[in-house]
Backbone bond lengths (Angstrom), bond angles and torsions (degrees), N, CA, C in turn:
res aa  C-N    CA-C-N  psi(-1)  N-CA   C-N-CA  omega(-1)  CA-C   N-CA-C  phi
1 M - - - 1.473 - - 1.539 106.34 -
2 K 1.265 119.48 -49.76 1.466 121.08 177.31 1.504 112.10 -58.24
3 T 1.325 118.17 -41.69 1.482 118.45 -177.85 1.513 108.34 -64.69
4 N 1.367 120.54 -43.22 1.383 124.33 -177.37 1.600 110.61 -61.39
5 R 1.374 110.79 -40.26 1.493 116.14 -179.48 1.529 110.18 -67.61
6 R 1.307 117.78 -40.67 1.496 119.47 178.16 1.483 112.01 -68.37
7 L 1.372 119.32 -32.32 1.502 120.11 175.70 1.503 106.17 -67.44
8 S 1.311 120.75 -42.26 1.435 123.10 -178.29 1.553 110.13 -60.36
9 V 1.303 113.69 -41.55 1.496 118.52 -179.60 1.521 110.80 -64.52
10 A 1.384 113.90 -44.12 1.496 119.04 177.78 1.452 113.42 -57.62
11 L 1.390 117.08 -44.46 1.453 119.14 177.83 1.445 114.21 -63.53
12 T 1.398 114.51 -35.59 1.478 118.43 176.86 1.477 111.54 -66.39
13 V 1.306 120.47 -38.40 1.418 123.29 178.50 1.525 109.46 -65.33
14 I 1.326 117.87 -46.00 1.498 120.60 178.95 1.501 109.28 -57.79
15 A 1.293 119.31 -44.68 1.456 123.19 -177.48 1.547 105.42 -61.27
16 T 1.322 117.15 -50.42 1.489 121.12 -175.87 1.507 110.38 -56.40
17 L 1.299 118.17 -41.31 1.432 119.20 -177.29 1.495 113.29 -78.87
18 G 1.370 118.32 -5.29 1.406 120.66 174.79 1.482 111.53 83.57
19 I 1.320 120.92 24.95 1.496 122.59 177.26 1.472 106.42 -82.98
20 C 1.348 118.25 114.03 1.406 121.16 -173.18 1.520 111.02 -87.34
21 L 1.386 112.63 130.04 1.501 120.31 175.34 1.514 107.65 -83.52
22 P 1.384 120.97 161.76 1.362 125.57 -179.26 1.551 116.46 -48.98
23 S 1.329 114.34 -37.56 1.407 123.22 -178.14 1.497 115.83 -66.80
24 C 1.360 116.85 -19.24 1.453 121.03 177.86 1.517 113.86 -105.87
25 L 1.306 120.15 11.75 1.442 124.49 175.29 1.554 109.10 -69.42
26 P 1.286 119.72 139.98 1.447 120.85 -177.73 1.489 108.47 -66.68
27 S 1.385 117.53 147.81 1.468 122.14 173.49 1.483 109.09 -102.76
28 G 1.340 116.01 149.11 1.481 120.18 -174.40 1.565 104.28 -83.52
29 A 1.326 110.55 165.61 1.517 120.93 175.19 1.570 105.94 -66.10
30 D 1.328 114.00 145.40 1.543 118.84 -175.58 1.562 108.64 -121.12
31 A 1.369 117.84 13.75 1.512 114.88 179.22 1.504 106.30 -147.68
32 G 1.317 111.34 154.54 1.452 120.66 178.32 1.497 114.20 64.00
33 Q 1.281 121.26 36.35 1.472 119.61 177.48 1.487 115.05 -123.63
34 I 1.280 113.42 159.62 1.564 117.50 175.39 1.479 106.96 -102.55
35 T 1.328 112.89 133.53 1.537 119.22 176.92 1.504 103.08 -119.05
36 F 1.401 112.36 150.88 1.438 115.32 -177.35 1.569 109.73 -154.05
37 G 1.316 114.69 167.76 1.460 122.96 176.74 1.487 111.23 117.95
38 P 1.301 115.74 159.57 1.467 129.04 -0.23 1.495 111.71 -82.84
39 S 1.322 116.75 171.04 1.512 119.35 176.94 1.473 110.33 -98.24
40 S 1.355 114.11 152.78 1.439 124.47 178.02 1.550 109.37 -77.35
41 E 1.263 119.93 -29.17 1.469 124.85 -176.22 1.493 114.14 -107.16
42 N 1.343 114.82 164.18 1.468 122.68 -177.91 1.562 114.98 -96.21
43 V 1.363 113.26 151.86 1.488 120.44 162.74 1.499 107.48 -95.78
44 T 1.266 119.21 140.74 1.486 122.09 -177.98 1.533 105.53 -111.80
45 F 1.360 114.81 132.14 1.501 124.74 179.65 1.459 105.38 -118.43
46 T 1.378 117.72 133.90 1.400 122.77 -179.72 1.534 108.56 -134.16
47 G 1.358 118.59 122.90 1.477 119.78 179.83 1.514 112.61 -77.07
48 N 1.281 118.17 153.59 1.441 123.72 178.42 1.574 108.50 -106.79
49 G 1.347 121.10 2.39 1.441 122.26 175.76 1.549 110.99 78.80
50 A 1.331 118.81 -1.24 1.487 120.49 -178.37 1.583 113.72 -130.15
51 G 1.288 116.06 24.98 1.391 119.56 174.73 1.530 116.81 100.14
52 S 1.299 119.29 1.71 1.440 123.05 179.77 1.552 108.25 -125.95
53 V 1.463 112.34 166.73 1.395 117.47 179.94 1.526 109.06 -136.60
54 S 1.286 121.81 146.64 1.453 124.34 172.59 1.461 106.30 -95.73
55 I 1.330 114.15 143.38 1.444 124.89 -176.78 1.544 109.47 -113.82
56 S 1.307 118.42 126.06 1.433 120.96 177.56 1.576 115.03 -128.17
57 I 1.360 115.84 120.38 1.396 119.36 -179.15 1.557 110.74 -123.16
58 S 1.284 119.83 118.77 1.398 120.61 179.60 1.569 113.52 -86.24
59 G 1.357 114.60 -13.14 1.399 123.74 -175.87 1.536 110.31 148.57
60 L 1.261 116.42 144.45 1.488 121.93 178.21 1.515 112.02 -136.91
61 T 1.289 118.19 128.52 1.451 119.92 -177.75 1.481 108.59 -133.39
62 G 1.373 116.95 156.44 1.473 121.01 176.23 1.525 111.35 174.44
63 P 1.313 117.26 -176.86 1.487 121.40 176.79 1.497 113.04 -70.86
64 G 1.355 113.01 149.05 1.442 119.45 175.40 1.404 112.80 -141.35
65 F 1.375 119.71 156.22 1.503 123.23 -179.06 1.450 108.02 -138.45
66 Y 1.377 113.67 140.25 1.534 121.37 169.63 1.500 107.11 -104.31
67 T 1.348 116.08 132.90 1.443 121.42 -179.31 1.485 112.24 -50.20
68 G 1.332 118.27 129.82 1.398 121.45 -179.51 1.500 118.63 89.09
69 D 1.375 114.52 -13.28 1.476 121.50 -177.88 1.551 108.00 -94.04
70 A 1.305 118.42 120.82 1.478 123.58 -178.74 1.510 110.29 -71.10
71 L 1.301 119.49 -25.93 1.458 122.49 -176.85 1.516 111.60 -80.78
72 V 1.345 114.19 146.21 1.446 120.72 174.55 1.533 109.02 -82.31
73 G 1.273 117.74 129.08 1.460 121.92 175.43 1.541 110.04 -105.45
74 A 1.327 111.84 -159.22 1.511 116.73 177.31 1.484 111.55 -148.37
75 F 1.280 116.77 154.32 1.478 123.40 177.29 1.508 109.80 -116.01
76 K 1.333 116.82 154.31 1.419 122.51 172.19 1.456 113.89 -146.15
77 F 1.381 118.50 123.74 1.412 123.56 174.53 1.602 109.06 -99.47
78 G 1.304 117.28 136.59 1.397 118.30 -179.64 1.535 112.85 -81.76
79 P 1.339 119.34 178.16 1.437 122.22 175.86 1.570 113.16 -64.76
80 T 1.313 117.96 148.60 1.489 121.17 172.62 1.562 106.61 -167.03
81 S 1.290 113.52 157.13 1.498 119.12 170.10 1.490 106.24 -146.72
82 F 1.338 115.81 142.66 1.442 124.14 175.75 1.499 112.89 -160.18
83 T 1.317 116.23 172.30 1.450 120.37 177.61 1.545 111.03 -107.67
84 A 1.262 115.85 141.54 1.517 120.35 179.94 1.555 107.23 -127.67
85 G 1.281 113.14 135.64 1.465 117.48 -179.91 1.492 113.28 135.14
86 P 1.327 119.47 -177.38 1.443 123.02 -0.27 1.499 113.53 -77.54
87 G 1.299 118.99 157.27 1.471 123.32 173.99 1.481 113.11 -87.08
88 P 1.307 121.31 -152.24 1.503 125.88 6.83 1.527 111.50 -87.95
89 N 1.346 117.62 173.25 1.420 126.62 173.61 1.506 113.11 76.00
90 I 1.337 114.94 -61.00 1.508 124.61 -178.52 1.526 108.79 -111.87
91 Y 1.312 117.96 122.84 1.480 122.17 -178.57 1.536 107.28 -115.58
92 P 1.294 119.94 98.96 1.479 122.22 -178.35 1.523 108.61 -66.10
93 A 1.296 117.68 136.74 1.432 121.61 -173.49 1.581 108.00 -91.48
94 S 1.329 115.83 138.58 1.490 120.44 177.83 1.505 104.29 -76.74
95 S 1.297 117.07 -177.49 1.535 123.44 -179.50 1.481 109.12 -52.58
96 S 1.358 113.15 123.29 1.468 118.15 -178.13 1.537 108.50 -146.83
97 A 1.294 117.20 143.82 1.452 122.67 174.88 1.474 107.87 -143.34
98 E 1.348 117.00 127.41 1.431 123.44 -178.51 1.479 111.75 -136.88
99 S 1.376 116.91 132.00 1.496 117.99 179.94 1.497 109.58 -75.19
100 F 1.388 114.65 151.36 1.475 120.23 178.01 1.545 104.75 -141.18
101 E 1.399 109.65 139.82 1.448 116.76 -178.88 1.565 109.69 -134.84
102 F 1.265 118.93 138.16 1.473 123.49 173.86 1.527 107.09 -125.38
103 T 1.348 114.37 125.15 1.485 117.60 178.71 1.558 107.84 -128.95
104 G 1.377 111.31 149.17 1.408 120.27 -178.12 1.469 111.51 166.81
105 S 1.371 123.56 -138.61 1.418 120.25 172.70 1.523 110.86 -67.07
106 D 1.369 116.08 -25.93 1.365 123.43 176.35 1.525 106.78 -119.91
107 N 1.325 122.82 155.35 1.419 126.94 -178.04 1.509 113.90 -136.51
108 M 1.270 117.20 145.36 1.464 121.07 -177.28 1.538 109.60 -155.68
109 T 1.282 117.42 144.28 1.513 123.70 175.36 1.490 106.67 -130.56
110 G 1.335 116.03 155.84 1.447 122.26 177.15 1.510 112.62 -178.17
111 T 1.341 113.67 -173.23 1.425 119.33 -172.12 1.531 107.43 -127.01
112 I 1.309 118.01 127.34 1.498 122.77 178.52 1.516 110.07 -94.78
113 S 1.327 113.64 137.47 1.485 121.28 166.47 1.511 107.54 -114.18
114 W 1.367 118.30 115.05 1.426 119.47 -179.62 1.603 110.89 -78.00
115 S 1.294 115.11 136.56 1.487 120.35 179.57 1.494 112.76 -94.45
116 Y 1.346 115.41 -51.17 1.555 117.63 178.65 1.499 107.63 -162.99
117 I 1.324 113.42 167.13 1.456 124.61 172.09 1.501 109.74 -115.92
118 Q 1.278 115.43 131.66 1.437 123.91 179.83 1.529 108.82 -96.36
119 D 1.345 116.38 127.68 1.485 119.80 -175.63 1.538 106.77 -115.25
120 G 1.335 112.37 -161.65 1.440 120.35 179.64 1.481 114.33 112.61
121 T 1.367 117.56 -13.90 1.420 123.71 172.54 1.493 112.20 -136.93
122 P 1.329 119.77 174.25 1.507 119.41 173.22 1.506 114.60 -70.37
123 Q 1.326 116.90 4.33 1.477 121.00 -179.54 1.550 111.55 -121.04
124 P 1.307 122.58 75.69 1.475 124.12 -176.61 1.523 107.55 -58.45
125 K 1.379 111.38 152.92 1.524 119.15 177.50 1.483 110.67 -124.01
126 F 1.371 117.08 133.40 1.389 125.03 -174.31 1.504 106.44 -99.84
127 Y 1.400 116.39 139.45 1.445 121.98 179.17 1.566 107.12 -129.29
128 G 1.279 117.57 135.39 1.488 121.41 176.97 1.457 114.30 -163.70
129 S 1.365 117.23 -167.23 1.400 122.57 -179.66 1.540 110.43 -132.22
130 L 1.319 112.36 135.06 1.451 119.79 -176.95 1.564 109.29 -103.45
131 L 1.326 117.09 120.93 1.470 120.26 175.45 1.487 107.04 -96.12
132 V 1.352 118.39 115.61 1.524 124.11 -176.60 1.501 106.98 -73.18
133 A 1.370 113.23 133.00 1.482 120.90 177.99 1.519 110.84 -103.96
134 T 1.374 116.63 -49.27 1.466 121.29 178.37 1.476 108.87 -135.74
135 A 1.329 116.58 151.05 1.478 120.60 173.37 1.554 110.68 -149.48
136 F 1.374 115.05 142.14 1.410 119.55 -179.26 1.527 108.34 -142.51
137 G 1.339 120.21 136.36 1.441 119.29 177.80 1.528 109.70 154.79
138 S 1.383 109.01 -146.71 1.509 117.84 -176.65 1.543 109.58 -73.04
139 A 1.308 111.63 166.53 1.522 115.40 179.42 1.516 109.66 -67.41
140 A 1.369 121.02 -32.57 1.459 122.32 173.27 1.507 113.40 -60.80
141 F 1.320 112.14 -45.48 1.504 119.53 -176.81 1.544 110.59 -65.41
142 L 1.338 115.74 -40.32 1.445 120.64 -178.78 1.565 109.61 -72.05
143 S 1.277 116.26 -28.53 1.469 120.84 177.60 1.635 107.41 -69.49
144 D 1.323 116.58 -43.00 1.419 120.13 -178.06 1.558 115.56 -75.61
145 F 1.378 113.82 -29.16 1.455 119.42 -175.15 1.523 111.39 -130.64
146 S 1.317 116.77 52.49 1.371 122.87 178.91 1.541 111.78 -71.30
147 P 1.401 120.34 142.36 1.454 119.51 -174.96 1.558 109.91 -61.40
148 G 1.279 112.98 140.64 1.466 120.97 -178.61 1.499 116.11 91.90
149 K 1.377 115.36 -5.04 1.489 121.69 -179.93 1.580 107.48 -85.24
150 A 1.326 111.68 136.67 1.533 120.38 173.93 1.456 109.01 -98.26
151 I 1.332 116.02 124.84 1.449 122.90 -172.57 1.519 110.72 -127.52
152 P 1.386 117.66 134.11 1.427 118.35 177.04 1.602 111.35 -66.10
153 V 1.286 113.36 140.14 1.433 121.24 179.07 1.583 110.65 -134.85
154 D 1.253 119.54 139.18 1.515 120.14 175.07 1.581 108.31 -150.31
155 F 1.266 114.19 161.61 1.486 122.42 172.26 1.501 111.90 -151.72
156 I 1.313 118.60 151.26 1.415 121.97 177.89 1.515 108.74 -111.61
157 M 1.308 116.75 146.92 1.475 120.54 -177.65 1.536 110.28 -85.74
158 N 1.362 113.85 161.75 1.480 117.21 163.65 1.497 107.46 -77.63
159 M 1.304 116.43 177.23 1.472 121.71 179.50 1.575 109.13 -55.70
160 M 1.352 115.01 133.94 1.421 119.11 -177.25 1.526 110.32 -78.89
161 A 1.267 116.18 142.51 1.516 121.17 173.79 1.574 108.84 -104.27
162 G 1.318 112.29 118.33 1.463 119.59 -178.26 1.477 116.86 116.41
163 A 1.355 118.44 -11.61 1.454 123.59 -179.35 1.497 111.99 -161.62
164 S 1.353 119.58 146.20 1.480 124.32 179.50 1.462 111.10 -75.27
165 S 1.338 120.09 -30.58 1.454 125.81 -179.63 1.559 109.80 -167.06
166 L 1.357 114.69 167.53 1.455 119.37 178.08 1.532 106.88 -69.24
167 D 1.339 120.73 -32.37 1.388 121.95 -177.08 1.572 110.11 -64.72
168 F 1.287 115.36 -34.41 1.516 119.12 172.30 1.502 109.93 -71.61
169 L 1.358 114.98 -50.04 1.484 119.47 -173.15 1.520 112.65 -60.65
170 S 1.319 115.92 -38.01 1.519 122.08 -173.46 1.538 110.02 -66.48
171 G 1.366 117.69 -20.48 1.518 121.39 173.73 1.442 112.92 -84.15
172 T 1.298 117.49 0.71 1.541 119.28 179.89 1.575 108.35 -127.85
173 T 1.262 115.64 -177.13 1.505 122.46 177.26 1.517 106.33 -115.70
174 G 1.321 119.34 22.37 1.361 123.40 175.84 1.584 114.21 -82.31
175 S 1.318 114.28 177.55 1.500 118.87 179.86 1.521 109.71 -128.05
176 A 1.351 114.70 154.81 1.475 122.71 173.94 1.474 110.37 -141.97
177 T 1.369 118.11 155.64 1.421 117.96 176.39 1.518 109.73 -133.29
178 A 1.391 113.36 162.03 1.424 118.28 178.61 1.555 109.24 -165.23
179 T 1.317 114.87 151.71 1.497 121.91 173.78 1.487 109.29 -93.66
180 I 1.381 114.68 163.44 1.418 119.28 172.91 1.540 108.64 -71.13
181 S 1.333 116.41 137.71 1.447 121.40 171.27 1.561 110.15 -85.38
182 S 1.367 113.72 -58.23 1.392 119.42 -178.48 1.566 110.40 -158.71
183 G 1.347 117.26 156.34 1.426 115.95 179.59 1.586 109.43 -156.66
184 Q 1.355 112.20 176.03 1.477 113.62 -178.12 1.568 110.60 -154.58
185 V 1.334 114.79 151.22 1.449 119.11 171.78 1.549 103.67 -121.83
186 M 1.367 117.06 117.31 1.417 121.95 -164.26 1.524 109.40 -124.42
187 P 1.352 117.44 99.18 1.501 119.01 -177.12 1.434 116.50 -63.69
188 D 1.348 118.97 -25.58 1.537 119.80 -177.15 1.469 111.12 -97.59
189 A 1.354 120.86 1.39 1.431 124.43 -176.07 1.563 111.15 -82.31
190 A 1.351 115.86 147.80 1.439 120.66 172.54 1.499 109.29 -78.82
191 V 1.298 118.22 147.26 1.512 120.88 174.94 1.532 109.86 -67.67
192 P 1.344 118.51 119.75 1.467 122.50 -173.32 1.500 109.38 -66.02
193 V 1.301 118.89 140.58 1.459 123.82 174.52 1.538 111.83 -94.13
194 P 1.295 116.01 126.29 1.480 114.76 -175.90 1.435 111.15 -70.38
195 V 1.348 117.32 140.23 1.449 125.20 -178.80 1.501 108.12 -133.19
196 R 1.407 113.33 121.57 1.417 117.29 -177.71 1.606 106.55 -75.38
197 I 1.325 112.36 136.56 1.453 119.08 177.54 1.502 111.99 -76.34
198 P 1.339 117.43 123.10 1.466 120.15 -177.63 1.636 110.57 -59.15
199 E 1.240 113.61 150.14 1.449 119.87 174.59 1.599 109.78 -65.22
200 P 1.289 119.60 148.76 1.465 121.22 -178.74 1.517 113.89 -51.66
201 A 1.277 117.02 -35.50 1.526 122.37 179.95 1.556 107.55 -66.60
202 S 1.265 119.70 -41.62 1.415 123.11 178.30 1.511 113.47 -63.38
203 I 1.401 114.90 -42.80 1.423 120.60 177.19 1.576 110.77 -60.32
204 L 1.339 114.21 -44.65 1.464 115.66 177.04 1.407 116.19 -61.70
205 L 1.386 116.49 -42.10 1.490 117.68 178.78 1.582 110.15 -67.62
206 L 1.298 119.31 -31.36 1.487 120.39 177.79 1.487 108.27 -66.67
207 G 1.328 115.53 -42.10 1.521 121.18 -179.82 1.462 113.69 -62.09
208 V 1.392 117.12 -43.81 1.419 122.65 176.78 1.535 112.13 -64.41
209 A 1.310 117.73 -37.20 1.474 123.43 178.91 1.497 109.21 -66.42
210 V 1.343 118.02 -43.68 1.470 120.40 -178.96 1.528 109.78 -66.22
211 V 1.270 117.84 -43.29 1.487 119.95 -179.15 1.499 110.96 -65.26
212 G 1.357 116.95 -42.41 1.425 121.00 -178.99 1.539 112.30 -65.37
213 L 1.324 115.17 -40.60 1.476 120.76 176.29 1.555 109.51 -64.73
214 A 1.250 116.82 -45.36 1.467 117.71 -179.08 1.553 114.72 -63.54
215 V 1.387 112.09 -39.34 1.451 114.35 176.89 1.475 112.49 -68.72
216 G 1.348 118.63 -38.93 1.473 123.14 178.89 1.540 110.21 -60.64
217 L 1.340 117.30 -45.21 1.460 120.96 -179.00 1.494 109.06 -69.07
218 G 1.330 117.34 -35.66 1.479 121.21 177.41 1.471 111.12 -58.27
219 R 1.308 115.05 -46.25 1.542 119.43 -177.27 1.521 106.89 -64.07
220 R 1.316 120.26 -40.24 1.429 122.38 -177.96 1.567 110.53 -60.60
221 F 1.338 114.45 -42.00 1.453 121.81 -179.21 1.547 106.00 -68.42
222 D 1.347 119.56 -39.13 1.509 118.71 178.15 1.477 115.35 -60.47
223 R 1.378 112.27 -32.69 1.525 117.28 -177.95 1.513 108.68 -87.05
224 G 1.375 118.44 -1.15 1.454 120.27 -179.10 1.428 115.80 78.98
225 V 1.370 115.99 19.44 1.521 118.36 -173.81 1.523 107.30 -81.27
């Protein structure tokens, strides 16, 4: 009985602190989206030795798909270069504008403004917003990608060649390259908010605090306080 009561208290504390369990993670939109990847070309990352990296893209192309369309289309990112950082974990992007094109049974063009790059693994992830310029195709496609609409876009890289992570690379003046693994343009998705990942020591301290608080409250309940 006491064990169950303490478990209940612990779960209540976790919920109060806003620690999200897997069941409360947001789910992505599953309709009306463009998915793409992998790319044939590389993205080049170069560290500045002071916590930031420069991004260089000469152009990226590969297969693309629109939900509900049986035909394989194609995506194309135009050239761009910008600086991201300082990190770690989250690298805010400086002013950047990159053209984007999707062709297939439906067609769309627009301009992407990158917001930030999420690090922490050898596969950095780009987050940004696509402003639709032109769109042609089915009624459903035109509803999802009407001109003037701003739509969240993101992609994750394949394993980088030349660095274990941007956190490592940004402390050097070396370079690394990687192709796109996969990506998506999701009209119904909310723009993700960047969250810096706590250092391991901070996570440990938070865990100790949660357990200690739960045990203390459990003892109070056991005494009938």
